[in-house]
A tleap script that builds the chain and sets N, CA, C and O, in Angstrom:
source leaprc.protein.ff14SB
mol = sequence {
  NMET ARG ARG GLU ASN LYS LYS GLU LYS ARG
  GLU ALA SER ILE ASN LYS ASN GLU LEU PHE
  HIE SER MET VAL GLU GLN ALA VAL LYS ASN
  GLY VAL LEU PHE ASP TYR VAL LEU ALA ASP
  ASN TRP PHE ASP SER ASN GLU ASN ILE ARG
  PHE LEU ASN GLU ASP MET LYS LYS LYS PHE
  ILE VAL ALA ILE LYS SER ASN ARG LEU VAL
  ALA CYS GLN GLU GLU GLY LYS LYS GLY GLN
  TYR GLN ASN LEU SER SER LEU ASN LEU LYS
  ASP GLY GLU LYS ARG ILE VAL SER LEU THR
  GLY CYS SER PHE SER VAL ALA LEU ILE ALA
  LYS VAL PHE LYS ASN GLU ASP ASP SER THR
  GLY THR LEU TYR LEU VAL MET SER ASP LEU
  GLU THR CSER
}
set mol.1.N position { 86.333 -14.381 22.055 }
set mol.1.CA position { 86.303 -13.686 21.050 }
set mol.1.C position { 86.946 -14.777 19.957 }
set mol.1.O position { 87.516 -15.817 20.284 }
set mol.2.N position { 86.716 -14.279 18.490 }
set mol.2.CA position { 87.260 -15.069 17.705 }
set mol.2.C position { 87.859 -14.086 16.627 }
set mol.2.O position { 87.488 -12.924 16.455 }
set mol.3.N position { 88.964 -14.823 15.848 }
set mol.3.CA position { 89.570 -13.848 14.897 }
set mol.3.C position { 88.976 -13.979 13.510 }
set mol.3.O position { 88.610 -15.039 13.003 }
set mol.4.N position { 88.919 -12.668 12.905 }
set mol.4.CA position { 88.138 -12.579 11.865 }
set mol.4.C position { 89.191 -11.491 10.852 }
set mol.4.O position { 89.300 -10.308 11.176 }
set mol.5.N position { 89.892 -12.023 9.674 }
set mol.5.CA position { 90.553 -10.984 8.960 }
set mol.5.C position { 91.787 -10.251 9.894 }
set mol.5.O position { 92.047 -9.083 9.602 }
set mol.6.N position { 92.534 -10.875 10.975 }
set mol.6.CA position { 93.384 -10.423 11.649 }
set mol.6.C position { 92.543 -9.318 12.877 }
set mol.6.O position { 93.243 -8.620 13.610 }
set mol.7.N position { 91.261 -9.284 12.958 }
set mol.7.CA position { 90.589 -8.356 13.787 }
set mol.7.C position { 89.865 -9.414 14.807 }
set mol.7.O position { 89.423 -10.535 14.556 }
set mol.8.N position { 89.887 -8.796 15.858 }
set mol.8.CA position { 89.102 -9.687 17.076 }
set mol.8.C position { 87.611 -9.158 16.977 }
set mol.8.O position { 87.201 -8.010 16.804 }
set mol.9.N position { 86.900 -10.399 17.148 }
set mol.9.CA position { 85.531 -9.870 16.786 }
set mol.9.C position { 84.839 -10.387 18.380 }
set mol.9.O position { 85.562 -11.089 19.087 }
set mol.10.N position { 83.719 -10.087 18.785 }
set mol.10.CA position { 83.419 -10.413 20.305 }
set mol.10.C position { 82.215 -11.201 19.854 }
set mol.10.O position { 81.579 -10.878 18.850 }
set mol.11.N position { 81.937 -12.141 20.535 }
set mol.11.CA position { 80.791 -13.327 20.102 }
set mol.11.C position { 80.011 -13.553 21.387 }
set mol.11.O position { 80.598 -14.083 22.330 }
set mol.12.N position { 78.762 -13.204 21.500 }
set mol.12.CA position { 77.893 -13.522 22.487 }
set mol.12.C position { 77.821 -14.988 22.875 }
set mol.12.O position { 78.134 -15.912 22.124 }
set mol.13.N position { 77.398 -15.108 24.064 }
set mol.13.CA position { 77.527 -16.443 24.632 }
set mol.13.C position { 75.996 -17.213 24.230 }
set mol.13.O position { 75.775 -18.424 24.244 }
set mol.14.N position { 75.308 -16.420 23.974 }
set mol.14.CA position { 73.840 -16.916 23.552 }
set mol.14.C position { 73.317 -16.070 22.470 }
set mol.14.O position { 73.546 -14.861 22.426 }
set mol.15.N position { 72.644 -16.673 21.631 }
set mol.15.CA position { 71.939 -15.928 20.212 }
set mol.15.C position { 70.708 -15.079 20.867 }
set mol.15.O position { 70.375 -15.063 22.052 }
set mol.16.N position { 70.167 -14.432 19.853 }
set mol.16.CA position { 69.131 -13.454 20.027 }
set mol.16.C position { 67.911 -14.212 20.455 }
set mol.16.O position { 67.162 -13.666 21.266 }
set mol.17.N position { 67.569 -15.644 19.914 }
set mol.17.CA position { 66.316 -16.307 20.078 }
set mol.17.C position { 66.444 -16.762 21.308 }
set mol.17.O position { 65.363 -16.860 21.889 }
set mol.18.N position { 67.641 -17.167 22.096 }
set mol.18.CA position { 67.944 -17.616 23.419 }
set mol.18.C position { 67.517 -16.680 24.541 }
set mol.18.O position { 66.863 -16.886 25.563 }
set mol.19.N position { 68.171 -15.427 23.963 }
set mol.19.CA position { 68.003 -14.152 24.947 }
set mol.19.C position { 66.269 -13.924 25.024 }
set mol.19.O position { 65.722 -13.843 26.124 }
set mol.20.N position { 65.616 -13.846 23.956 }
set mol.20.CA position { 64.239 -13.773 23.807 }
set mol.20.C position { 63.558 -14.688 24.587 }
set mol.20.O position { 62.733 -14.224 25.375 }
set mol.21.N position { 63.758 -16.195 24.533 }
set mol.21.CA position { 63.065 -17.025 25.307 }
set mol.21.C position { 63.453 -16.896 26.870 }
set mol.21.O position { 62.571 -17.204 27.672 }
set mol.22.N position { 64.728 -16.457 27.377 }
set mol.22.CA position { 64.905 -16.440 28.762 }
set mol.22.C position { 64.182 -15.303 29.220 }
set mol.22.O position { 63.413 -15.390 30.177 }
set mol.23.N position { 64.442 -13.896 28.399 }
set mol.23.CA position { 63.520 -13.150 28.969 }
set mol.23.C position { 62.041 -13.069 29.533 }
set mol.23.O position { 61.617 -12.607 30.593 }
set mol.24.N position { 61.337 -13.734 28.362 }
set mol.24.CA position { 59.945 -14.192 28.634 }
set mol.24.C position { 59.734 -15.143 29.601 }
set mol.24.O position { 58.783 -15.045 30.377 }
set mol.25.N position { 60.597 -16.149 29.644 }
set mol.25.CA position { 60.448 -17.053 30.833 }
set mol.25.C position { 60.865 -16.479 32.024 }
set mol.25.O position { 60.324 -16.880 33.055 }
set mol.26.N position { 61.948 -15.391 32.107 }
set mol.26.CA position { 61.871 -15.001 33.492 }
set mol.26.C position { 60.885 -14.290 33.878 }
set mol.26.O position { 60.444 -14.633 34.975 }
set mol.27.N position { 60.233 -13.190 33.254 }
set mol.27.CA position { 59.117 -12.644 33.527 }
set mol.27.C position { 57.901 -13.477 33.781 }
set mol.27.O position { 57.065 -12.951 34.516 }
set mol.28.N position { 57.656 -14.573 33.358 }
set mol.28.CA position { 56.723 -15.640 33.927 }
set mol.28.C position { 57.149 -16.387 35.256 }
set mol.28.O position { 56.318 -16.779 36.076 }
set mol.29.N position { 58.498 -16.548 35.397 }
set mol.29.CA position { 58.795 -17.231 36.555 }
set mol.29.C position { 58.671 -15.945 37.645 }
set mol.29.O position { 58.127 -16.096 38.739 }
set mol.30.N position { 59.133 -14.921 37.291 }
set mol.30.CA position { 58.806 -13.753 38.601 }
set mol.30.C position { 57.504 -13.403 38.800 }
set mol.30.O position { 57.291 -12.616 39.722 }
set mol.31.N position { 56.403 -13.875 38.034 }
set mol.31.CA position { 55.006 -13.751 38.310 }
set mol.31.C position { 54.448 -12.302 37.970 }
set mol.31.O position { 53.666 -11.659 38.670 }
set mol.32.N position { 55.168 -11.799 36.397 }
set mol.32.CA position { 55.099 -10.237 36.185 }
set mol.32.C position { 53.429 -10.951 35.228 }
set mol.32.O position { 53.337 -11.962 34.531 }
set mol.33.N position { 52.529 -10.090 35.538 }
set mol.33.CA position { 51.147 -10.370 34.799 }
set mol.33.C position { 51.260 -9.572 33.823 }
set mol.33.O position { 51.488 -8.368 33.945 }
set mol.34.N position { 51.047 -10.432 32.302 }
set mol.34.CA position { 50.903 -9.824 31.168 }
set mol.34.C position { 50.234 -10.507 30.098 }
set mol.34.O position { 50.502 -11.671 29.798 }
set mol.35.N position { 49.234 -9.703 29.424 }
set mol.35.CA position { 48.305 -10.757 28.641 }
set mol.35.C position { 48.979 -10.681 27.170 }
set mol.35.O position { 48.703 -11.647 26.458 }
set mol.36.N position { 49.846 -9.661 26.575 }
set mol.36.CA position { 50.478 -9.817 25.532 }
set mol.36.C position { 52.085 -9.861 25.795 }
set mol.36.O position { 52.619 -9.592 26.871 }
set mol.37.N position { 52.683 -10.214 24.716 }
set mol.37.CA position { 54.343 -10.305 24.576 }
set mol.37.C position { 54.498 -9.214 23.096 }
set mol.37.O position { 54.136 -9.657 22.007 }
set mol.38.N position { 55.032 -7.872 23.208 }
set mol.38.CA position { 55.511 -7.160 22.154 }
set mol.38.C position { 56.902 -7.301 21.961 }
set mol.38.O position { 57.758 -7.437 22.835 }
set mol.39.N position { 57.076 -7.250 20.545 }
set mol.39.CA position { 58.468 -7.415 20.101 }
set mol.39.C position { 58.726 -6.962 18.698 }
set mol.39.O position { 57.946 -7.173 17.769 }
set mol.40.N position { 59.747 -6.394 18.606 }
set mol.40.CA position { 60.125 -5.339 17.135 }
set mol.40.C position { 60.833 -6.889 16.640 }
set mol.40.O position { 60.996 -7.930 17.277 }
set mol.41.N position { 61.212 -6.456 14.981 }
set mol.41.CA position { 61.323 -7.343 14.109 }
set mol.41.C position { 62.586 -8.131 14.359 }
set mol.41.O position { 62.854 -9.152 13.726 }
set mol.42.N position { 63.373 -7.609 15.330 }
set mol.42.CA position { 64.401 -8.246 15.681 }
set mol.42.C position { 64.480 -9.612 16.120 }
set mol.42.O position { 65.380 -10.436 15.958 }
set mol.43.N position { 63.108 -9.722 16.846 }
set mol.43.CA position { 62.825 -10.873 17.386 }
set mol.43.C position { 61.834 -11.853 16.442 }
set mol.43.O position { 61.390 -12.948 16.786 }
set mol.44.N position { 61.640 -11.270 15.352 }
set mol.44.CA position { 60.453 -11.876 14.557 }
set mol.44.C position { 60.749 -13.495 13.911 }
set mol.44.O position { 60.053 -13.908 12.983 }
set mol.45.N position { 61.669 -14.196 14.412 }
set mol.45.CA position { 61.762 -15.426 13.843 }
set mol.45.C position { 60.702 -16.480 14.166 }
set mol.45.O position { 60.034 -16.431 15.199 }
set mol.46.N position { 60.567 -17.510 13.167 }
set mol.46.CA position { 59.479 -18.520 13.622 }
set mol.46.C position { 59.766 -19.177 14.807 }
set mol.46.O position { 58.789 -19.518 15.473 }
set mol.47.N position { 60.922 -19.449 15.252 }
set mol.47.CA position { 61.235 -20.007 16.427 }
set mol.47.C position { 60.659 -19.181 17.476 }
set mol.47.O position { 60.082 -19.809 18.364 }
set mol.48.N position { 60.688 -17.749 17.586 }
set mol.48.CA position { 60.329 -17.006 18.686 }
set mol.48.C position { 58.706 -16.872 18.596 }
set mol.48.O position { 58.036 -16.652 19.605 }
set mol.49.N position { 58.202 -17.005 17.461 }
set mol.49.CA position { 56.727 -16.827 17.588 }
set mol.49.C position { 56.167 -18.343 17.850 }
set mol.49.O position { 55.075 -18.527 18.387 }
set mol.50.N position { 56.871 -19.226 17.496 }
set mol.50.CA position { 56.042 -20.510 17.792 }
set mol.50.C position { 56.556 -20.614 19.328 }
set mol.50.O position { 55.636 -21.044 20.023 }
set mol.51.N position { 57.561 -20.396 19.973 }
set mol.51.CA position { 57.589 -20.353 21.408 }
set mol.51.C position { 56.766 -19.645 22.286 }
set mol.51.O position { 56.457 -20.023 23.416 }
set mol.52.N position { 56.313 -18.294 21.575 }
set mol.52.CA position { 55.111 -17.872 22.544 }
set mol.52.C position { 53.548 -18.531 22.331 }
set mol.52.O position { 52.639 -18.670 23.149 }
set mol.53.N position { 53.609 -18.798 21.211 }
set mol.53.CA position { 52.108 -19.339 20.792 }
set mol.53.C position { 52.163 -20.836 21.272 }
set mol.53.O position { 51.162 -21.077 21.946 }
set mol.54.N position { 52.837 -21.713 21.176 }
set mol.54.CA position { 53.074 -23.203 21.558 }
set mol.54.C position { 53.628 -23.522 22.968 }
set mol.54.O position { 53.090 -24.363 23.688 }
set mol.55.N position { 54.790 -22.775 23.358 }
set mol.55.CA position { 55.388 -23.388 24.446 }
set mol.55.C position { 55.101 -22.453 25.578 }
set mol.55.O position { 55.127 -22.957 26.701 }
set mol.56.N position { 54.769 -20.885 25.450 }
set mol.56.CA position { 54.419 -20.365 26.641 }
set mol.56.C position { 53.052 -19.891 26.620 }
set mol.56.O position { 52.709 -19.143 27.535 }
set mol.57.N position { 52.147 -20.232 25.649 }
set mol.57.CA position { 50.426 -20.032 25.581 }
set mol.57.C position { 50.130 -18.559 25.781 }
set mol.57.O position { 49.165 -18.203 26.457 }
set mol.58.N position { 51.032 -17.617 25.144 }
set mol.58.CA position { 50.765 -16.238 25.498 }
set mol.58.C position { 50.669 -15.570 24.038 }
set mol.58.O position { 51.353 -15.992 23.105 }
set mol.59.N position { 49.818 -14.552 23.913 }
set mol.59.CA position { 49.451 -13.795 23.095 }
set mol.59.C position { 50.621 -13.028 22.801 }
set mol.59.O position { 51.585 -12.845 23.545 }
set mol.60.N position { 50.391 -12.480 21.327 }
set mol.60.CA position { 51.690 -11.743 20.850 }
set mol.60.C position { 51.449 -10.966 19.697 }
set mol.60.O position { 50.947 -11.329 18.633 }
set mol.61.N position { 51.923 -9.695 20.080 }
set mol.61.CA position { 51.933 -8.548 18.781 }
set mol.61.C position { 53.677 -8.691 18.469 }
set mol.61.O position { 54.600 -8.606 19.278 }
set mol.62.N position { 53.720 -8.956 16.879 }
set mol.62.CA position { 55.457 -8.771 16.827 }
set mol.62.C position { 55.351 -8.471 15.380 }
set mol.62.O position { 54.700 -9.083 14.533 }
set mol.63.N position { 56.344 -7.090 15.196 }
set mol.63.CA position { 56.718 -6.769 14.030 }
set mol.63.C position { 57.536 -7.461 13.123 }
set mol.63.O position { 58.619 -7.907 13.504 }
set mol.64.N position { 57.036 -7.645 11.634 }
set mol.64.CA position { 57.801 -8.788 10.925 }
set mol.64.C position { 58.304 -7.747 9.769 }
set mol.64.O position { 57.814 -6.660 9.467 }
set mol.65.N position { 59.241 -8.304 9.314 }
set mol.65.CA position { 60.085 -7.804 8.103 }
set mol.65.C position { 59.130 -7.876 6.800 }
set mol.65.O position { 58.348 -8.825 6.744 }
set mol.66.N position { 59.145 -7.030 5.860 }
set mol.66.CA position { 58.540 -6.891 4.651 }
set mol.66.C position { 58.791 -8.154 3.568 }
set mol.66.O position { 58.071 -8.495 2.630 }
set mol.67.N position { 59.892 -8.648 3.962 }
set mol.67.CA position { 60.378 -9.811 2.896 }
set mol.67.C position { 59.862 -11.174 3.461 }
set mol.67.O position { 60.223 -12.249 2.983 }
set mol.68.N position { 59.038 -11.066 4.456 }
set mol.68.CA position { 58.535 -12.720 4.924 }
set mol.68.C position { 57.670 -13.365 4.010 }
set mol.68.O position { 57.179 -12.673 3.119 }
set mol.69.N position { 57.447 -14.354 4.063 }
set mol.69.CA position { 56.636 -15.237 3.091 }
set mol.69.C position { 55.437 -15.652 4.045 }
set mol.69.O position { 55.580 -16.242 5.115 }
set mol.70.N position { 54.368 -15.296 3.551 }
set mol.70.CA position { 52.815 -15.480 3.984 }
set mol.70.C position { 51.958 -16.105 3.118 }
set mol.70.O position { 52.173 -16.047 1.908 }
set mol.71.N position { 51.020 -16.693 3.563 }
set mol.71.CA position { 49.982 -17.560 2.933 }
set mol.71.C position { 48.713 -16.864 3.359 }
set mol.71.O position { 48.494 -16.832 4.570 }
set mol.72.N position { 47.697 -16.206 2.398 }
set mol.72.CA position { 46.772 -15.804 2.856 }
set mol.72.C position { 45.623 -17.027 2.919 }
set mol.72.O position { 45.667 -17.948 2.104 }
set mol.73.N position { 44.584 -16.954 3.964 }
set mol.73.CA position { 43.725 -17.661 4.198 }
set mol.73.C position { 42.307 -17.427 3.199 }
set mol.73.O position { 41.343 -18.177 3.354 }
set mol.74.N position { 42.283 -16.381 2.226 }
set mol.74.CA position { 41.280 -16.373 1.592 }
set mol.74.C position { 41.071 -17.385 0.466 }
set mol.74.O position { 42.030 -18.042 0.062 }
set mol.75.N position { 39.868 -17.531 -0.044 }
set mol.75.CA position { 39.509 -18.621 -0.984 }
set mol.75.C position { 40.390 -18.023 -2.396 }
set mol.75.O position { 40.504 -16.811 -2.578 }
set mol.76.N position { 40.918 -18.932 -3.244 }
set mol.76.CA position { 41.342 -18.756 -4.312 }
set mol.76.C position { 43.117 -18.361 -3.928 }
set mol.76.O position { 43.982 -18.368 -4.803 }
set mol.77.N position { 43.326 -18.114 -2.823 }
set mol.77.CA position { 44.933 -17.673 -2.637 }
set mol.77.C position { 45.352 -18.718 -1.429 }
set mol.77.O position { 46.549 -18.640 -1.154 }
set mol.78.N position { 44.660 -19.609 -0.711 }
set mol.78.CA position { 44.897 -20.381 0.246 }
set mol.78.C position { 45.932 -21.242 0.227 }
set mol.78.O position { 45.865 -22.240 -0.490 }
set mol.79.N position { 46.975 -21.004 0.961 }
set mol.79.CA position { 48.215 -21.821 0.800 }
set mol.79.C position { 49.397 -21.491 -0.117 }
set mol.79.O position { 50.446 -22.134 -0.059 }
set mol.80.N position { 49.198 -20.448 -0.986 }
set mol.80.CA position { 50.182 -20.018 -1.606 }
set mol.80.C position { 51.026 -18.988 -1.179 }
set mol.80.O position { 50.627 -17.823 -1.209 }
set mol.81.N position { 52.086 -19.264 -0.807 }
set mol.81.CA position { 53.304 -18.287 -0.099 }
set mol.81.C position { 53.508 -17.319 -1.096 }
set mol.81.O position { 53.625 -17.600 -2.289 }
set mol.82.N position { 53.557 -16.074 -0.584 }
set mol.82.CA position { 53.954 -14.976 -1.483 }
set mol.82.C position { 54.974 -14.037 -0.397 }
set mol.82.O position { 54.986 -14.172 0.826 }
set mol.83.N position { 55.590 -13.319 -0.984 }
set mol.83.CA position { 56.170 -12.200 -0.279 }
set mol.83.C position { 55.395 -11.114 0.317 }
set mol.83.O position { 54.691 -10.426 -0.422 }
set mol.84.N position { 55.443 -10.904 1.474 }
set mol.84.CA position { 54.511 -10.068 2.299 }
set mol.84.C position { 54.333 -8.744 1.656 }
set mol.84.O position { 53.168 -8.368 1.532 }
set mol.85.N position { 55.400 -7.871 1.171 }
set mol.85.CA position { 55.423 -6.899 0.410 }
set mol.85.C position { 54.540 -6.851 -0.766 }
set mol.85.O position { 54.115 -5.737 -1.072 }
set mol.86.N position { 54.182 -7.883 -1.496 }
set mol.86.CA position { 53.478 -8.236 -2.533 }
set mol.86.C position { 51.889 -7.940 -2.358 }
set mol.86.O position { 51.107 -7.738 -3.286 }
set mol.87.N position { 51.593 -7.956 -1.041 }
set mol.87.CA position { 50.261 -7.994 -0.622 }
set mol.87.C position { 49.727 -6.553 -0.802 }
set mol.87.O position { 48.511 -6.381 -0.711 }
set mol.88.N position { 50.517 -5.537 -1.045 }
set mol.88.CA position { 50.029 -4.057 -1.110 }
set mol.88.C position { 48.928 -3.837 -0.292 }
set mol.88.O position { 47.995 -3.147 -0.704 }
set mol.89.N position { 48.916 -4.409 0.976 }
set mol.89.CA position { 48.007 -3.861 2.010 }
set mol.89.C position { 47.826 -2.469 2.487 }
set mol.89.O position { 48.838 -1.861 2.836 }
set mol.90.N position { 46.791 -1.943 2.541 }
set mol.90.CA position { 46.484 -0.554 2.863 }
set mol.90.C position { 46.670 -0.039 4.323 }
set mol.90.O position { 46.591 -0.927 5.172 }
set mol.91.N position { 46.875 1.080 4.728 }
set mol.91.CA position { 47.015 1.246 6.288 }
set mol.91.C position { 45.697 0.840 7.151 }
set mol.91.O position { 44.616 1.324 6.817 }
set mol.92.N position { 45.762 0.152 8.011 }
set mol.92.CA position { 45.152 -0.603 9.162 }
set mol.92.C position { 44.247 -1.932 8.429 }
set mol.92.O position { 43.336 -2.565 8.963 }
set mol.93.N position { 44.790 -2.112 7.106 }
set mol.93.CA position { 43.807 -3.601 6.625 }
set mol.93.C position { 44.459 -4.462 7.446 }
set mol.93.O position { 45.602 -4.277 7.864 }
set mol.94.N position { 43.654 -5.558 7.734 }
set mol.94.CA position { 43.997 -6.634 8.317 }
set mol.94.C position { 43.738 -8.072 7.404 }
set mol.94.O position { 42.810 -8.211 6.607 }
set mol.95.N position { 44.624 -8.946 7.667 }
set mol.95.CA position { 44.300 -10.364 6.792 }
set mol.95.C position { 44.827 -11.481 7.805 }
set mol.95.O position { 45.755 -11.318 8.598 }
set mol.96.N position { 44.111 -12.586 7.649 }
set mol.96.CA position { 44.575 -13.699 8.419 }
set mol.96.C position { 45.481 -14.300 7.177 }
set mol.96.O position { 45.269 -14.378 5.967 }
set mol.97.N position { 46.607 -14.696 8.035 }
set mol.97.CA position { 47.754 -15.298 7.117 }
set mol.97.C position { 48.270 -16.480 7.892 }
set mol.97.O position { 48.009 -16.771 9.059 }
set mol.98.N position { 49.198 -17.231 6.878 }
set mol.98.CA position { 50.258 -18.521 7.797 }
set mol.98.C position { 51.550 -17.974 7.431 }
set mol.98.O position { 51.813 -17.527 6.315 }
set mol.99.N position { 52.165 -18.014 8.193 }
set mol.99.CA position { 53.606 -17.849 8.048 }
set mol.99.C position { 54.460 -18.848 7.639 }
set mol.99.O position { 54.177 -19.900 8.212 }
set mol.100.N position { 55.587 -18.973 6.722 }
set mol.100.CA position { 56.138 -20.166 6.663 }
set mol.100.C position { 56.769 -20.846 8.132 }
set mol.100.O position { 57.346 -20.087 8.910 }
set mol.101.N position { 56.665 -21.914 8.373 }
set mol.101.CA position { 57.383 -22.688 9.353 }
set mol.101.C position { 56.363 -22.631 10.618 }
set mol.101.O position { 56.787 -23.132 11.659 }
set mol.102.N position { 55.149 -22.108 10.628 }
set mol.102.CA position { 54.417 -21.838 11.629 }
set mol.102.C position { 53.169 -22.892 11.271 }
set mol.102.O position { 52.823 -23.033 10.098 }
set mol.103.N position { 52.620 -23.509 12.182 }
set mol.103.CA position { 51.391 -24.590 11.840 }
set mol.103.C position { 49.897 -23.676 12.063 }
set mol.103.O position { 48.838 -24.125 11.623 }
set mol.104.N position { 49.965 -22.346 12.799 }
set mol.104.CA position { 48.861 -21.718 13.150 }
set mol.104.C position { 48.587 -20.184 12.547 }
set mol.104.O position { 49.577 -19.468 12.394 }
set mol.105.N position { 47.605 -19.796 12.288 }
set mol.105.CA position { 47.314 -18.523 11.587 }
set mol.105.C position { 47.661 -17.469 12.432 }
set mol.105.O position { 47.852 -17.760 13.612 }
set mol.106.N position { 47.771 -16.426 12.119 }
set mol.106.CA position { 48.272 -15.240 12.529 }
set mol.106.C position { 47.310 -14.041 11.905 }
set mol.106.O position { 46.902 -14.115 10.746 }
set mol.107.N position { 47.011 -13.018 12.707 }
set mol.107.CA position { 46.504 -11.518 12.124 }
set mol.107.C position { 47.257 -10.907 11.812 }
set mol.107.O position { 48.022 -10.549 12.707 }
set mol.108.N position { 47.518 -10.442 10.526 }
set mol.108.CA position { 48.361 -9.618 10.004 }
set mol.108.C position { 48.020 -8.058 9.882 }
set mol.108.O position { 47.268 -7.809 8.939 }
set mol.109.N position { 48.267 -7.386 10.351 }
set mol.109.CA position { 47.867 -5.713 10.048 }
set mol.109.C position { 49.170 -4.489 9.491 }
set mol.109.O position { 50.250 -4.280 10.043 }
set mol.110.N position { 48.668 -3.889 8.356 }
set mol.110.CA position { 49.788 -3.053 8.036 }
set mol.110.C position { 49.660 -1.614 8.679 }
set mol.110.O position { 48.526 -1.179 8.882 }
set mol.111.N position { 50.603 -0.965 8.962 }
set mol.111.CA position { 50.472 0.557 9.451 }
set mol.111.C position { 51.403 1.339 8.868 }
set mol.111.O position { 52.581 1.333 9.224 }
set mol.112.N position { 50.822 2.247 7.697 }
set mol.112.CA position { 51.724 3.149 6.864 }
set mol.112.C position { 51.853 4.434 7.705 }
set mol.112.O position { 50.908 4.970 8.283 }
set mol.113.N position { 53.206 4.897 7.709 }
set mol.113.CA position { 53.645 6.103 8.299 }
set mol.113.C position { 54.092 6.963 7.328 }
set mol.113.O position { 54.816 6.551 6.423 }
set mol.114.N position { 53.684 8.316 7.422 }
set mol.114.CA position { 54.510 9.285 6.767 }
set mol.114.C position { 55.427 9.824 7.046 }
set mol.114.O position { 55.158 10.481 8.052 }
set mol.115.N position { 56.668 10.004 6.692 }
set mol.115.CA position { 57.702 10.905 7.193 }
set mol.115.C position { 57.892 12.331 7.006 }
set mol.115.O position { 57.161 12.816 6.142 }
set mol.116.N position { 58.732 13.175 7.628 }
set mol.116.CA position { 58.912 14.342 7.426 }
set mol.116.C position { 59.538 14.820 6.054 }
set mol.116.O position { 59.636 16.003 5.728 }
set mol.117.N position { 59.926 13.803 5.339 }
set mol.117.CA position { 60.263 14.234 4.067 }
set mol.117.C position { 59.196 13.725 2.862 }
set mol.117.O position { 59.465 13.528 1.677 }
set mol.118.N position { 57.924 13.581 3.532 }
set mol.118.CA position { 56.928 13.028 2.682 }
set mol.118.C position { 57.026 11.659 2.206 }
set mol.118.O position { 56.095 11.227 1.526 }
set mol.119.N position { 58.085 10.868 2.486 }
set mol.119.CA position { 58.015 9.362 1.958 }
set mol.119.C position { 57.290 8.685 3.101 }
set mol.119.O position { 57.019 9.193 4.188 }
set mol.120.N position { 57.002 7.379 2.660 }
set mol.120.CA position { 56.182 6.582 3.778 }
set mol.120.C position { 57.065 5.407 3.937 }
set mol.120.O position { 58.020 5.146 3.206 }
set mol.121.N position { 56.641 4.683 5.011 }
set mol.121.CA position { 57.148 3.433 5.268 }
set mol.121.C position { 56.009 2.764 6.012 }
set mol.121.O position { 55.145 3.321 6.689 }
set mol.122.N position { 56.155 1.510 5.776 }
set mol.122.CA position { 55.422 0.409 6.327 }
set mol.122.C position { 55.448 -0.467 7.663 }
set mol.122.O position { 56.382 -1.264 7.756 }
set mol.123.N position { 54.624 -0.410 8.591 }
set mol.123.CA position { 54.921 -1.422 9.383 }
set mol.123.C position { 54.138 -2.572 9.513 }
set mol.123.O position { 52.919 -2.403 9.551 }
set mol.124.N position { 54.599 -3.746 9.590 }
set mol.124.CA position { 53.767 -4.795 9.496 }
set mol.124.C position { 53.633 -5.779 10.666 }
set mol.124.O position { 54.509 -6.626 10.843 }
set mol.125.N position { 52.752 -5.709 11.328 }
set mol.125.CA position { 52.151 -6.644 12.443 }
set mol.125.C position { 51.667 -7.859 12.627 }
set mol.125.O position { 50.510 -7.838 12.207 }
set mol.126.N position { 51.994 -9.132 13.117 }
set mol.126.CA position { 51.627 -10.187 13.285 }
set mol.126.C position { 50.947 -10.203 14.864 }
set mol.126.O position { 51.467 -9.612 15.809 }
set mol.127.N position { 49.821 -10.912 14.945 }
set mol.127.CA position { 49.032 -10.822 16.169 }
set mol.127.C position { 48.497 -12.332 16.238 }
set mol.127.O position { 47.952 -12.855 15.266 }
set mol.128.N position { 48.700 -13.018 17.503 }
set mol.128.CA position { 47.955 -14.501 17.703 }
set mol.128.C position { 46.595 -14.274 17.936 }
set mol.128.O position { 45.828 -15.189 17.636 }
set mol.129.N position { 46.066 -13.088 18.482 }
set mol.129.CA position { 44.442 -12.803 18.673 }
set mol.129.C position { 43.986 -12.214 17.235 }
set mol.129.O position { 44.206 -11.139 16.677 }
set mol.130.N position { 43.207 -13.453 16.845 }
set mol.130.CA position { 42.770 -13.094 15.595 }
set mol.130.C position { 41.617 -12.150 15.429 }
set mol.130.O position { 41.322 -11.624 14.356 }
set mol.131.N position { 40.993 -11.974 16.549 }
set mol.131.CA position { 39.814 -10.896 16.656 }
set mol.131.C position { 40.153 -9.490 16.705 }
set mol.131.O position { 39.374 -8.573 16.444 }
set mol.132.N position { 41.366 -9.375 17.055 }
set mol.132.CA position { 41.996 -7.812 17.718 }
set mol.132.C position { 41.821 -7.327 16.267 }
set mol.132.O position { 42.006 -7.945 15.218 }
set mol.133.N position { 41.354 -5.866 16.512 }
set mol.133.CA position { 41.404 -5.014 15.168 }
set mol.133.C position { 42.731 -3.889 15.092 }
set mol.133.O position { 42.877 -3.172 14.102 }
savepdb mol mol.pdb
quit
């Protein structure tokens, strides 16, 4: 525990990336058969995405936050990083993009949800399998 402003705060012995790595490694060690690793945006760090793709050689589908920087692979925009939310993707639209800090391309898909109060929200997913729709 550490003290901050005279209040005690609990501190974890490992960070969330270390936790994520250990969970995936333990599943492999235990012989769990799986094709994809699914994760929400709490685990969307470049470190975790690189770990899955490069170290574990596993396919993944990971939700990412709308403030992430991506570079489209389309002609005219290639290599230009921009805020994900500025792409204005439609529901189900897929683009091949690069994430900052990753040397490989991922498929990006947007899923738009309508809430009970008629507001909408968008879930962004990145996948290592570029052919998946």
